Structure formats: structure tokens, C-alpha cells
Jmol script that loads the backbone (N, CA, C; Angstrom):
load data "model"
ATOM      1  N   UNK A   1      65.814  -9.580 -48.169  1.00  0.00           N
ATOM      2  CA  UNK A   1      65.880  -8.114 -48.748  1.00  0.00           C
ATOM      3  C   UNK A   1      65.715  -8.308 -50.780  1.00  0.00           C
ATOM      4  N   UNK A   2      64.657  -7.483 -50.933  1.00  0.00           N
ATOM      5  CA  UNK A   2      64.698  -7.826 -52.998  1.00  0.00           C
ATOM      6  C   UNK A   2      65.274  -6.442 -53.147  1.00  0.00           C
ATOM      7  N   UNK A   3      65.839  -6.661 -54.201  1.00  0.00           N
ATOM      8  CA  UNK A   3      66.131  -5.740 -55.165  1.00  0.00           C
ATOM      9  C   UNK A   3      65.057  -5.336 -56.542  1.00  0.00           C
ATOM     10  N   UNK A   4      64.879  -4.306 -56.628  1.00  0.00           N
ATOM     11  CA  UNK A   4      63.811  -3.759 -57.638  1.00  0.00           C
ATOM     12  C   UNK A   4      64.564  -2.542 -58.641  1.00  0.00           C
ATOM     13  N   UNK A   5      65.123  -2.701 -59.724  1.00  0.00           N
ATOM     14  CA  UNK A   5      65.585  -1.566 -60.585  1.00  0.00           C
ATOM     15  C   UNK A   5      66.368  -1.379 -59.484  1.00  0.00           C
ATOM     16  N   UNK A   6      66.147  -0.050 -59.047  1.00  0.00           N
ATOM     17  CA  UNK A   6      67.263   1.072 -58.412  1.00  0.00           C
ATOM     18  C   UNK A   6      67.233   1.009 -56.970  1.00  0.00           C
ATOM     19  N   UNK A   7      65.868   0.792 -56.731  1.00  0.00           N
ATOM     20  CA  UNK A   7      65.635   0.776 -55.154  1.00  0.00           C
ATOM     21  C   UNK A   7      65.630  -0.444 -54.391  1.00  0.00           C
ATOM     22  N   UNK A   8      65.916  -0.473 -53.315  1.00  0.00           N
ATOM     23  CA  UNK A   8      66.002  -2.031 -52.603  1.00  0.00           C
ATOM     24  C   UNK A   8      64.386  -1.509 -51.243  1.00  0.00           C
ATOM     25  N   UNK A   9      63.866  -2.683 -51.445  1.00  0.00           N
ATOM     26  CA  UNK A   9      62.804  -2.449 -50.356  1.00  0.00           C
ATOM     27  C   UNK A   9      63.298  -3.527 -49.021  1.00  0.00           C
ATOM     28  N   UNK A  10      63.097  -3.355 -48.367  1.00  0.00           N
ATOM     29  CA  UNK A  10      63.347  -3.795 -47.054  1.00  0.00           C
ATOM     30  C   UNK A  10      62.346  -3.785 -46.078  1.00  0.00           C
ATOM     31  N   UNK A  11      62.250  -5.126 -45.361  1.00  0.00           N
ATOM     32  CA  UNK A  11      61.137  -5.390 -44.195  1.00  0.00           C
ATOM     33  C   UNK A  11      61.478  -4.854 -42.897  1.00  0.00           C
ATOM     34  N   UNK A  12      62.735  -4.368 -42.775  1.00  0.00           N
ATOM     35  CA  UNK A  12      63.093  -4.215 -41.273  1.00  0.00           C
ATOM     36  C   UNK A  12      63.592  -2.852 -41.037  1.00  0.00           C
ATOM     37  N   UNK A  13      63.286  -1.841 -42.032  1.00  0.00           N
ATOM     38  CA  UNK A  13      64.012  -0.462 -42.097  1.00  0.00           C
ATOM     39  C   UNK A  13      62.912   0.399 -41.458  1.00  0.00           C
ATOM     40  N   UNK A  14      62.862   2.009 -41.364  1.00  0.00           N
ATOM     41  CA  UNK A  14      62.008   2.163 -40.453  1.00  0.00           C
ATOM     42  C   UNK A  14      60.491   2.277 -40.641  1.00  0.00           C
ATOM     43  N   UNK A  15      60.382   2.454 -39.294  1.00  0.00           N
ATOM     44  CA  UNK A  15      58.781   2.021 -38.821  1.00  0.00           C
ATOM     45  C   UNK A  15      58.150   3.332 -38.752  1.00  0.00           C
ATOM     46  N   UNK A  16      57.455   3.622 -39.264  1.00  0.00           N
ATOM     47  CA  UNK A  16      56.316   4.384 -39.605  1.00  0.00           C
ATOM     48  C   UNK A  16      54.856   4.348 -38.556  1.00  0.00           C
ATOM     49  N   UNK A  17      54.591   5.065 -37.604  1.00  0.00           N
ATOM     50  CA  UNK A  17      53.195   5.011 -36.517  1.00  0.00           C
ATOM     51  C   UNK A  17      52.253   5.236 -37.660  1.00  0.00           C
ATOM     52  N   UNK A  18      50.969   4.789 -37.773  1.00  0.00           N
ATOM     53  CA  UNK A  18      49.720   5.065 -37.885  1.00  0.00           C
ATOM     54  C   UNK A  18      49.406   6.675 -37.808  1.00  0.00           C
ATOM     55  N   UNK A  19      49.566   7.078 -36.554  1.00  0.00           N
ATOM     56  CA  UNK A  19      49.476   8.680 -36.311  1.00  0.00           C
ATOM     57  C   UNK A  19      50.583   9.563 -37.550  1.00  0.00           C
ATOM     58  N   UNK A  20      51.846   8.640 -37.426  1.00  0.00           N
ATOM     59  CA  UNK A  20      52.460   9.665 -38.492  1.00  0.00           C
ATOM     60  C   UNK A  20      52.054   9.479 -39.731  1.00  0.00           C
ATOM     61  N   UNK A  21      51.787   8.468 -40.291  1.00  0.00           N
ATOM     62  CA  UNK A  21      51.514   7.628 -41.489  1.00  0.00           C
ATOM     63  C   UNK A  21      50.235   9.109 -42.021  1.00  0.00           C
ATOM     64  N   UNK A  22      49.246   9.342 -41.286  1.00  0.00           N
ATOM     65  CA  UNK A  22      48.322   9.748 -41.271  1.00  0.00           C
ATOM     66  C   UNK A  22      48.548  11.247 -41.655  1.00  0.00           C
ATOM     67  N   UNK A  23      49.692  12.120 -40.479  1.00  0.00           N
ATOM     68  CA  UNK A  23      50.037  13.353 -40.727  1.00  0.00           C
ATOM     69  C   UNK A  23      50.587  13.459 -42.035  1.00  0.00           C
ATOM     70  N   UNK A  24      51.455  12.582 -42.052  1.00  0.00           N
ATOM     71  CA  UNK A  24      52.269  12.461 -43.417  1.00  0.00           C
ATOM     72  C   UNK A  24      50.990  12.788 -44.908  1.00  0.00           C
ATOM     73  N   UNK A  25      50.310  11.945 -44.950  1.00  0.00           N
ATOM     74  CA  UNK A  25      49.070  11.793 -45.800  1.00  0.00           C
ATOM     75  C   UNK A  25      48.403  12.587 -45.635  1.00  0.00           C
ATOM     76  N   UNK A  26      48.007  13.149 -44.958  1.00  0.00           N
ATOM     77  CA  UNK A  26      47.349  14.775 -44.859  1.00  0.00           C
ATOM     78  C   UNK A  26      48.116  16.202 -45.216  1.00  0.00           C
ATOM     79  N   UNK A  27      49.552  15.933 -44.861  1.00  0.00           N
ATOM     80  CA  UNK A  27      50.673  16.988 -45.504  1.00  0.00           C
ATOM     81  C   UNK A  27      50.448  16.887 -47.470  1.00  0.00           C
ATOM     82  N   UNK A  28      50.473  15.679 -47.271  1.00  0.00           N
ATOM     83  CA  UNK A  28      50.786  15.302 -48.998  1.00  0.00           C
ATOM     84  C   UNK A  28      49.307  15.868 -49.644  1.00  0.00           C
ATOM     85  N   UNK A  29      48.189  15.491 -49.223  1.00  0.00           N
ATOM     86  CA  UNK A  29      46.766  15.910 -49.695  1.00  0.00           C
ATOM     87  C   UNK A  29      46.984  17.709 -49.386  1.00  0.00           C
ATOM     88  N   UNK A  30      47.182  17.873 -48.475  1.00  0.00           N
ATOM     89  CA  UNK A  30      47.546  19.731 -48.643  1.00  0.00           C
ATOM     90  C   UNK A  30      48.242  20.418 -49.693  1.00  0.00           C
ATOM     91  N   UNK A  31      49.508  19.406 -50.042  1.00  0.00           N
ATOM     92  CA  UNK A  31      50.398  19.795 -51.244  1.00  0.00           C
ATOM     93  C   UNK A  31      49.688  19.753 -52.565  1.00  0.00           C
ATOM     94  N   UNK A  32      48.827  18.950 -52.321  1.00  0.00           N
ATOM     95  CA  UNK A  32      48.113  18.541 -53.842  1.00  0.00           C
ATOM     96  C   UNK A  32      49.136  17.544 -54.841  1.00  0.00           C
ATOM     97  N   UNK A  33      49.905  16.910 -54.070  1.00  0.00           N
ATOM     98  CA  UNK A  33      50.833  16.096 -54.794  1.00  0.00           C
ATOM     99  C   UNK A  33      50.725  14.649 -54.123  1.00  0.00           C
ATOM    100  N   UNK A  34      50.662  13.676 -55.270  1.00  0.00           N
ATOM    101  CA  UNK A  34      50.840  12.363 -55.008  1.00  0.00           C
ATOM    102  C   UNK A  34      51.944  11.482 -55.311  1.00  0.00           C
ATOM    103  N   UNK A  35      52.984  12.480 -55.833  1.00  0.00           N
ATOM    104  CA  UNK A  35      54.287  12.087 -56.265  1.00  0.00           C
ATOM    105  C   UNK A  35      55.561  12.013 -55.333  1.00  0.00           C
ATOM    106  N   UNK A  36      55.335  12.217 -53.961  1.00  0.00           N
ATOM    107  CA  UNK A  36      56.287  13.043 -53.147  1.00  0.00           C
ATOM    108  C   UNK A  36      56.375  11.768 -52.407  1.00  0.00           C
ATOM    109  N   UNK A  37      57.371  11.539 -51.704  1.00  0.00           N
ATOM    110  CA  UNK A  37      57.641  10.216 -50.757  1.00  0.00           C
ATOM    111  C   UNK A  37      57.936  11.322 -49.824  1.00  0.00           C
ATOM    112  N   UNK A  38      58.177  10.812 -48.433  1.00  0.00           N
ATOM    113  CA  UNK A  38      58.824  11.322 -47.344  1.00  0.00           C
ATOM    114  C   UNK A  38      60.290  10.616 -47.062  1.00  0.00           C
ATOM    115  N   UNK A  39      61.158  11.678 -47.280  1.00  0.00           N
ATOM    116  CA  UNK A  39      62.660  10.906 -47.431  1.00  0.00           C
ATOM    117  C   UNK A  39      63.332  11.476 -45.630  1.00  0.00           C
ATOM    118  N   UNK A  40      63.728  10.495 -45.588  1.00  0.00           N
ATOM    119  CA  UNK A  40      64.248  10.504 -43.913  1.00  0.00           C
ATOM    120  C   UNK A  40      65.752  10.453 -43.984  1.00  0.00           C
ATOM    121  N   UNK A  41      66.716  10.958 -43.762  1.00  0.00           N
ATOM    122  CA  UNK A  41      68.137  11.316 -43.844  1.00  0.00           C
ATOM    123  C   UNK A  41      68.769  11.317 -42.584  1.00  0.00           C
ATOM    124  N   UNK A  42      70.133  10.953 -42.743  1.00  0.00           N
ATOM    125  CA  UNK A  42      71.130  11.268 -41.547  1.00  0.00           C
ATOM    126  C   UNK A  42      72.275  12.326 -42.082  1.00  0.00           C
ATOM    127  N   UNK A  43      72.566  13.380 -41.936  1.00  0.00           N
ATOM    128  CA  UNK A  43      73.065  14.319 -42.158  1.00  0.00           C
ATOM    129  C   UNK A  43      74.104  14.784 -40.969  1.00  0.00           C
ATOM    130  N   UNK A  44      75.427  14.827 -41.038  1.00  0.00           N
ATOM    131  CA  UNK A  44      76.248  15.648 -39.970  1.00  0.00           C
ATOM    132  C   UNK A  44      75.818  16.736 -39.434  1.00  0.00           C
ATOM    133  N   UNK A  45      75.793  17.040 -38.549  1.00  0.00           N
ATOM    134  CA  UNK A  45      75.622  18.570 -37.841  1.00  0.00           C
ATOM    135  C   UNK A  45      75.058  18.236 -36.429  1.00  0.00           C
ATOM    136  N   UNK A  46      74.731  19.203 -35.660  1.00  0.00           N
ATOM    137  CA  UNK A  46      74.148  19.192 -34.360  1.00  0.00           C
ATOM    138  C   UNK A  46      75.360  19.083 -33.136  1.00  0.00           C
ATOM    139  N   UNK A  47      74.800  19.202 -32.189  1.00  0.00           N
ATOM    140  CA  UNK A  47      75.718  18.811 -30.665  1.00  0.00           C
ATOM    141  C   UNK A  47      75.809  17.704 -30.794  1.00  0.00           C
ATOM    142  N   UNK A  48      75.575  16.640 -31.221  1.00  0.00           N
ATOM    143  CA  UNK A  48      76.073  15.629 -31.076  1.00  0.00           C
ATOM    144  C   UNK A  48      76.454  14.618 -32.291  1.00  0.00           C
ATOM    145  N   UNK A  49      76.853  15.067 -33.186  1.00  0.00           N
ATOM    146  CA  UNK A  49      77.548  15.060 -34.483  1.00  0.00           C
ATOM    147  C   UNK A  49      76.544  14.325 -35.504  1.00  0.00           C
ATOM    148  N   UNK A  50      75.012  13.791 -35.343  1.00  0.00           N
ATOM    149  CA  UNK A  50      74.266  13.642 -36.600  1.00  0.00           C
ATOM    150  C   UNK A  50      72.995  14.339 -36.404  1.00  0.00           C
ATOM    151  N   UNK A  51      72.284  14.486 -37.288  1.00  0.00           N
ATOM    152  CA  UNK A  51      71.284  14.724 -37.251  1.00  0.00           C
ATOM    153  C   UNK A  51      70.133  14.383 -38.297  1.00  0.00           C
ATOM    154  N   UNK A  52      68.656  14.339 -37.910  1.00  0.00           N
ATOM    155  CA  UNK A  52      67.972  13.851 -38.724  1.00  0.00           C
ATOM    156  C   UNK A  52      67.325  14.914 -40.057  1.00  0.00           C
ATOM    157  N   UNK A  53      67.020  14.918 -41.053  1.00  0.00           N
ATOM    158  CA  UNK A  53      66.202  15.220 -41.894  1.00  0.00           C
ATOM    159  C   UNK A  53      65.184  14.779 -42.297  1.00  0.00           C
ATOM    160  N   UNK A  54      63.843  15.087 -42.478  1.00  0.00           N
ATOM    161  CA  UNK A  54      62.488  14.517 -42.810  1.00  0.00           C
ATOM    162  C   UNK A  54      62.178  16.133 -43.973  1.00  0.00           C
ATOM    163  N   UNK A  55      61.833  15.128 -45.194  1.00  0.00           N
ATOM    164  CA  UNK A  55      61.310  16.160 -46.421  1.00  0.00           C
ATOM    165  C   UNK A  55      60.751  15.408 -47.114  1.00  0.00           C
ATOM    166  N   UNK A  56      59.474  16.156 -47.949  1.00  0.00           N
ATOM    167  CA  UNK A  56      59.106  15.657 -49.374  1.00  0.00           C
ATOM    168  C   UNK A  56      59.971  15.457 -50.524  1.00  0.00           C
ATOM    169  N   UNK A  57      60.207  14.600 -50.934  1.00  0.00           N
ATOM    170  CA  UNK A  57      61.232  14.436 -52.321  1.00  0.00           C
ATOM    171  C   UNK A  57      60.736  13.392 -53.184  1.00  0.00           C
ATOM    172  N   UNK A  58      60.515  14.341 -54.511  1.00  0.00           N
ATOM    173  CA  UNK A  58      60.159  13.459 -55.551  1.00  0.00           C
ATOM    174  C   UNK A  58      61.287  12.801 -56.617  1.00  0.00           C
ATOM    175  N   UNK A  59      62.525  12.664 -55.846  1.00  0.00           N
ATOM    176  CA  UNK A  59      63.543  12.178 -56.704  1.00  0.00           C
ATOM    177  C   UNK A  59      63.369  10.659 -55.976  1.00  0.00           C
ATOM    178  N   UNK A  60      64.139   9.609 -57.118  1.00  0.00           N
ATOM    179  CA  UNK A  60      64.396   8.313 -56.475  1.00  0.00           C
ATOM    180  C   UNK A  60      65.670   8.215 -56.734  1.00  0.00           C
ATOM    181  N   UNK A  61      66.768   7.693 -55.728  1.00  0.00           N
ATOM    182  CA  UNK A  61      68.316   7.961 -55.821  1.00  0.00           C
ATOM    183  C   UNK A  61      68.490   6.724 -56.003  1.00  0.00           C
ATOM    184  N   UNK A  62      69.510   6.472 -56.821  1.00  0.00           N
ATOM    185  CA  UNK A  62      70.342   5.018 -56.658  1.00  0.00           C
ATOM    186  C   UNK A  62      70.592   4.259 -55.185  1.00  0.00           C
ATOM    187  N   UNK A  63      69.959   3.247 -55.116  1.00  0.00           N
ATOM    188  CA  UNK A  63      70.251   2.627 -53.753  1.00  0.00           C
ATOM    189  C   UNK A  63      69.226   3.053 -52.684  1.00  0.00           C
ATOM    190  N   UNK A  64      68.489   3.419 -53.054  1.00  0.00           N
ATOM    191  CA  UNK A  64      67.147   4.180 -51.960  1.00  0.00           C
ATOM    192  C   UNK A  64      66.926   2.948 -51.602  1.00  0.00           C
ATOM    193  N   UNK A  65      66.369   3.208 -50.213  1.00  0.00           N
ATOM    194  CA  UNK A  65      65.379   1.847 -49.447  1.00  0.00           C
ATOM    195  C   UNK A  65      64.493   2.533 -49.340  1.00  0.00           C
ATOM    196  N   UNK A  66      63.409   2.000 -49.716  1.00  0.00           N
ATOM    197  CA  UNK A  66      62.008   2.205 -49.895  1.00  0.00           C
ATOM    198  C   UNK A  66      60.940   1.391 -48.689  1.00  0.00           C
ATOM    199  N   UNK A  67      60.097   2.161 -48.278  1.00  0.00           N
ATOM    200  CA  UNK A  67      59.246   0.890 -47.659  1.00  0.00           C
ATOM    201  C   UNK A  67      57.527   1.950 -47.355  1.00  0.00           C
ATOM    202  N   UNK A  68      56.666   1.180 -47.635  1.00  0.00           N
ATOM    203  CA  UNK A  68      55.518   1.793 -48.064  1.00  0.00           C
ATOM    204  C   UNK A  68      54.525   1.635 -46.263  1.00  0.00           C
ATOM    205  N   UNK A  69      53.879   2.593 -46.249  1.00  0.00           N
ATOM    206  CA  UNK A  69      52.783   2.417 -45.165  1.00  0.00           C
ATOM    207  C   UNK A  69      51.374   2.939 -46.020  1.00  0.00           C
ATOM    208  N   UNK A  70      50.660   1.829 -46.136  1.00  0.00           N
ATOM    209  CA  UNK A  70      49.523   2.503 -46.945  1.00  0.00           C
ATOM    210  C   UNK A  70      49.690   3.342 -47.511  1.00  0.00           C
ATOM    211  N   UNK A  71      49.284   4.535 -48.305  1.00  0.00           N
ATOM    212  CA  UNK A  71      49.603   5.528 -49.493  1.00  0.00           C
ATOM    213  C   UNK A  71      50.967   6.406 -49.240  1.00  0.00           C
ATOM    214  N   UNK A  72      51.478   6.029 -47.598  1.00  0.00           N
ATOM    215  CA  UNK A  72      52.437   6.946 -47.711  1.00  0.00           C
ATOM    216  C   UNK A  72      54.051   6.202 -47.955  1.00  0.00           C
ATOM    217  N   UNK A  73      54.645   6.744 -48.805  1.00  0.00           N
ATOM    218  CA  UNK A  73      56.160   5.867 -49.135  1.00  0.00           C
ATOM    219  C   UNK A  73      57.284   6.297 -48.318  1.00  0.00           C
ATOM    220  N   UNK A  74      58.359   5.628 -47.926  1.00  0.00           N
ATOM    221  CA  UNK A  74      59.330   6.435 -47.133  1.00  0.00           C
ATOM    222  C   UNK A  74      60.419   5.585 -47.602  1.00  0.00           C
ATOM    223  N   UNK A  75      61.391   7.112 -47.921  1.00  0.00           N
ATOM    224  CA  UNK A  75      62.579   6.559 -48.579  1.00  0.00           C
ATOM    225  C   UNK A  75      63.747   7.152 -47.720  1.00  0.00           C
ATOM    226  N   UNK A  76      65.047   6.406 -47.743  1.00  0.00           N
ATOM    227  CA  UNK A  76      66.144   6.576 -47.060  1.00  0.00           C
ATOM    228  C   UNK A  76      67.293   6.309 -47.927  1.00  0.00           C
ATOM    229  N   UNK A  77      68.385   7.281 -48.234  1.00  0.00           N
ATOM    230  CA  UNK A  77      69.249   6.905 -48.737  1.00  0.00           C
ATOM    231  C   UNK A  77      70.063   5.718 -48.564  1.00  0.00           C
ATOM    232  N   UNK A  78      71.026   5.222 -49.318  1.00  0.00           N
ATOM    233  CA  UNK A  78      71.905   4.084 -48.741  1.00  0.00           C
ATOM    234  C   UNK A  78      73.015   4.459 -47.902  1.00  0.00           C
ATOM    235  N   UNK A  79      73.333   5.947 -47.597  1.00  0.00           N
ATOM    236  CA  UNK A  79      74.261   6.130 -46.717  1.00  0.00           C
ATOM    237  C   UNK A  79      73.850   6.219 -45.022  1.00  0.00           C
ATOM    238  N   UNK A  80      72.207   6.956 -45.364  1.00  0.00           N
ATOM    239  CA  UNK A  80      71.691   6.716 -44.074  1.00  0.00           C
ATOM    240  C   UNK A  80      70.770   5.583 -43.518  1.00  0.00           C
ATOM    241  N   UNK A  81      70.733   4.652 -44.409  1.00  0.00           N
ATOM    242  CA  UNK A  81      69.971   3.699 -43.744  1.00  0.00           C
ATOM    243  C   UNK A  81      70.367   2.735 -42.745  1.00  0.00           C
ATOM    244  N   UNK A  82      71.842   2.426 -42.463  1.00  0.00           N
ATOM    245  CA  UNK A  82      72.304   1.544 -41.740  1.00  0.00           C
ATOM    246  C   UNK A  82      71.939   2.735 -40.121  1.00  0.00           C
ATOM    247  N   UNK A  83      71.920   3.837 -40.209  1.00  0.00           N
ATOM    248  CA  UNK A  83      71.773   4.630 -39.177  1.00  0.00           C
ATOM    249  C   UNK A  83      70.410   4.669 -38.173  1.00  0.00           C
ATOM    250  N   UNK A  84      69.305   4.349 -39.697  1.00  0.00           N
ATOM    251  CA  UNK A  84      68.369   4.341 -39.115  1.00  0.00           C
ATOM    252  C   UNK A  84      67.407   2.475 -39.028  1.00  0.00           C
ATOM    253  N   UNK A  85      67.672   1.918 -38.980  1.00  0.00           N
ATOM    254  CA  UNK A  85      67.513   0.425 -39.282  1.00  0.00           C
ATOM    255  C   UNK A  85      66.686   0.378 -37.723  1.00  0.00           C
ATOM    256  N   UNK A  86      65.739   0.000 -38.020  1.00  0.00           N
ATOM    257  CA  UNK A  86      64.652  -0.116 -36.857  1.00  0.00           C
ATOM    258  C   UNK A  86      64.079   1.126 -35.981  1.00  0.00           C
ATOM    259  N   UNK A  87      64.550   2.220 -36.664  1.00  0.00           N
ATOM    260  CA  UNK A  87      63.823   3.381 -36.004  1.00  0.00           C
ATOM    261  C   UNK A  87      62.509   3.665 -35.807  1.00  0.00           C
ATOM    262  N   UNK A  88      61.931   4.373 -35.254  1.00  0.00           N
ATOM    263  CA  UNK A  88      60.077   4.434 -34.907  1.00  0.00           C
ATOM    264  C   UNK A  88      59.994   5.854 -35.325  1.00  0.00           C
ATOM    265  N   UNK A  89      59.228   6.428 -36.238  1.00  0.00           N
ATOM    266  CA  UNK A  89      58.879   7.683 -36.458  1.00  0.00           C
ATOM    267  C   UNK A  89      57.231   7.872 -36.025  1.00  0.00           C
ATOM    268  N   UNK A  90      56.991   8.888 -34.946  1.00  0.00           N
ATOM    269  CA  UNK A  90      55.373   8.945 -34.718  1.00  0.00           C
ATOM    270  C   UNK A  90      55.163  10.563 -34.846  1.00  0.00           C
ATOM    271  N   UNK A  91      54.346  10.537 -34.546  1.00  0.00           N
ATOM    272  CA  UNK A  91      53.670  12.093 -34.846  1.00  0.00           C
ATOM    273  C   UNK A  91      52.971  12.031 -33.399  1.00  0.00           C
ATOM    274  N   UNK A  92      53.787  13.224 -32.285  1.00  0.00           N
ATOM    275  CA  UNK A  92      52.933  13.873 -31.671  1.00  0.00           C
ATOM    276  C   UNK A  92      52.024  15.136 -31.584  1.00  0.00           C
ATOM    277  N   UNK A  93      50.899  15.299 -30.910  1.00  0.00           N
ATOM    278  CA  UNK A  93      50.181  16.470 -30.625  1.00  0.00           C
ATOM    279  C   UNK A  93      49.359  16.757 -29.570  1.00  0.00           C
ATOM    280  N   UNK A  94      50.551  17.022 -28.814  1.00  0.00           N
ATOM    281  CA  UNK A  94      49.777  17.278 -27.321  1.00  0.00           C
ATOM    282  C   UNK A  94      49.823  18.868 -26.875  1.00  0.00           C
ATOM    283  N   UNK A  95      49.702  19.224 -26.163  1.00  0.00           N
ATOM    284  CA  UNK A  95      49.357  20.736 -25.660  1.00  0.00           C
ATOM    285  C   UNK A  95      51.309  21.458 -25.083  1.00  0.00           C
ATOM    286  N   UNK A  96      51.951  19.990 -25.077  1.00  0.00           N
ATOM    287  CA  UNK A  96      53.452  20.793 -24.520  1.00  0.00           C
ATOM    288  C   UNK A  96      54.126  20.173 -26.128  1.00  0.00           C
ATOM    289  N   UNK A  97      53.964  19.424 -26.844  1.00  0.00           N
ATOM    290  CA  UNK A  97      54.847  18.893 -28.105  1.00  0.00           C
ATOM    291  C   UNK A  97      53.892  18.754 -29.175  1.00  0.00           C
ATOM    292  N   UNK A  98      54.455  19.105 -30.486  1.00  0.00           N
ATOM    293  CA  UNK A  98      53.947  18.880 -31.548  1.00  0.00           C
ATOM    294  C   UNK A  98      54.682  18.664 -32.659  1.00  0.00           C
ATOM    295  N   UNK A  99      54.550  17.545 -33.346  1.00  0.00           N
ATOM    296  CA  UNK A  99      55.720  17.290 -34.319  1.00  0.00           C
ATOM    297  C   UNK A  99      56.383  16.035 -34.310  1.00  0.00           C
ATOM    298  N   UNK A 100      57.106  15.620 -35.496  1.00  0.00           N
ATOM    299  CA  UNK A 100      57.154  14.492 -35.516  1.00  0.00           C
ATOM    300  C   UNK A 100      58.418  13.697 -34.332  1.00  0.00           C
ATOM    301  N   UNK A 101      58.339  12.548 -33.853  1.00  0.00           N
ATOM    302  CA  UNK A 101      59.755  12.305 -32.866  1.00  0.00           C
ATOM    303  C   UNK A 101      60.139  11.147 -33.404  1.00  0.00           C
ATOM    304  N   UNK A 102      61.775  10.724 -33.440  1.00  0.00           N
ATOM    305  CA  UNK A 102      62.408   9.386 -34.096  1.00  0.00           C
ATOM    306  C   UNK A 102      63.078   8.995 -32.640  1.00  0.00           C
ATOM    307  N   UNK A 103      62.227   7.708 -32.384  1.00  0.00           N
ATOM    308  CA  UNK A 103      62.942   6.720 -31.415  1.00  0.00           C
ATOM    309  C   UNK A 103      64.114   5.448 -32.453  1.00  0.00           C
ATOM    310  N   UNK A 104      65.098   5.849 -32.170  1.00  0.00           N
ATOM    311  CA  UNK A 104      66.289   5.371 -32.966  1.00  0.00           C
ATOM    312  C   UNK A 104      66.963   4.452 -32.154  1.00  0.00           C
ATOM    313  N   UNK A 105      66.716   2.973 -32.270  1.00  0.00           N
ATOM    314  CA  UNK A 105      67.722   2.176 -31.374  1.00  0.00           C
ATOM    315  C   UNK A 105      69.440   2.311 -31.852  1.00  0.00           C
ATOM    316  N   UNK A 106      69.593   3.030 -33.090  1.00  0.00           N
ATOM    317  CA  UNK A 106      71.078   2.800 -33.510  1.00  0.00           C
ATOM    318  C   UNK A 106      71.752   3.704 -32.673  1.00  0.00           C
ATOM    319  N   UNK A 107      71.261   5.245 -32.293  1.00  0.00           N
ATOM    320  CA  UNK A 107      71.732   5.889 -31.561  1.00  0.00           C
ATOM    321  C   UNK A 107      71.811   6.186 -30.112  1.00  0.00           C
ATOM    322  N   UNK A 108      73.281   5.933 -29.702  1.00  0.00           N
ATOM    323  CA  UNK A 108      73.944   5.652 -28.561  1.00  0.00           C
ATOM    324  C   UNK A 108      74.154   6.717 -27.425  1.00  0.00           C
ATOM    325  N   UNK A 109      73.688   8.201 -27.595  1.00  0.00           N
ATOM    326  CA  UNK A 109      73.557   9.149 -27.484  1.00  0.00           C
ATOM    327  C   UNK A 109      73.097  10.515 -27.858  1.00  0.00           C
ATOM    328  N   UNK A 110      72.228  11.665 -27.401  1.00  0.00           N
ATOM    329  CA  UNK A 110      71.877  12.202 -28.252  1.00  0.00           C
ATOM    330  C   UNK A 110      71.775  13.661 -27.257  1.00  0.00           C
ATOM    331  N   UNK A 111      71.737  14.549 -27.718  1.00  0.00           N
ATOM    332  CA  UNK A 111      71.600  16.059 -26.975  1.00  0.00           C
ATOM    333  C   UNK A 111      70.595  16.472 -26.112  1.00  0.00           C
ATOM    334  N   UNK A 112      70.253  17.325 -25.576  1.00  0.00           N
ATOM    335  CA  UNK A 112      69.219  17.824 -24.916  1.00  0.00           C
ATOM    336  C   UNK A 112      68.151  18.391 -25.717  1.00  0.00           C
ATOM    337  N   UNK A 113      68.803  19.267 -26.703  1.00  0.00           N
ATOM    338  CA  UNK A 113      67.634  19.409 -27.697  1.00  0.00           C
ATOM    339  C   UNK A 113      66.532  18.566 -28.246  1.00  0.00           C
ATOM    340  N   UNK A 114      67.201  17.495 -27.998  1.00  0.00           N
ATOM    341  CA  UNK A 114      66.730  16.437 -29.084  1.00  0.00           C
ATOM    342  C   UNK A 114      66.474  16.104 -30.763  1.00  0.00           C
ATOM    343  N   UNK A 115      67.794  17.189 -31.381  1.00  0.00           N
ATOM    344  CA  UNK A 115      67.986  17.210 -32.362  1.00  0.00           C
ATOM    345  C   UNK A 115      68.677  16.437 -32.919  1.00  0.00           C
ATOM    346  N   UNK A 116      69.649  16.264 -32.665  1.00  0.00           N
ATOM    347  CA  UNK A 116      70.877  15.512 -32.840  1.00  0.00           C
ATOM    348  C   UNK A 116      71.233  14.068 -32.062  1.00  0.00           C
ATOM    349  N   UNK A 117      71.997  13.444 -32.729  1.00  0.00           N
ATOM    350  CA  UNK A 117      72.192  11.933 -32.147  1.00  0.00           C
ATOM    351  C   UNK A 117      73.725  11.529 -32.322  1.00  0.00           C
ATOM    352  N   UNK A 118      74.082  10.652 -31.864  1.00  0.00           N
ATOM    353  CA  UNK A 118      75.468   9.565 -32.252  1.00  0.00           C
ATOM    354  C   UNK A 118      75.447   8.246 -32.336  1.00  0.00           C
TER     355      UNK A 118
END
end "model"
wireframe off; spacefill off
backbone 0.3
color backbone group
């Protein structure tokens, strides 16, 4: 693990599939901004206790964990990072489902809706 300024770059944080990275890059291009990162956070809520939040963010917070996938930067705050280590984010586009999916080895259980975990 190396520390540079106020962010930490780790080699074993969140994993972003090629499909997810391409989708994020496309969304950023639609926004017309190259200063945004995909922020992945864990917040209290949902029927299992914790829920994921994915959103574009221009902020750099003290203690952020940063990982880059080509042109896409993924940022996690220091409180969420322990819940997300080794989690894989993919983008699915099928007739049955479209959207980002998170496979998190740290989750011990989840609800039927798939929006929250514990």
C-alpha cells in the first residue's frame, strides 16, 4: 500500500470489469466531464442493514482509496473501503436486467431485492 498526498492507492480494492469500465466511461463522456470519478460507498439502510451507493463525484476526500481502470477512476471513502475490498463491479445489459451489479465477498447476507447487504 502506498500513500500519496491525501489519498491511498491500493492494489486489492474494488475490481471493475471491462464492461463496467466501458459503461462508466460512456456515461462520463455523455456528461462532458473528465474531472469526475465513480465513487462507491456503503451507507446504513436497506432491509439487510447496509446499501451500496454509486455516483459520480468531483471531490477528493481525506483518506480516499483510489483505483484506476484505464480512463476510469474509482474512489472509495476510508469508512466504506473495508466493506468493499475485493468486491467486483460489473455492468449487465440483458433483456431481463440492465445495470451495475456488485459481487462482494465481504457480504454475509443480502435481501431479496439485492439492494442491501450485511
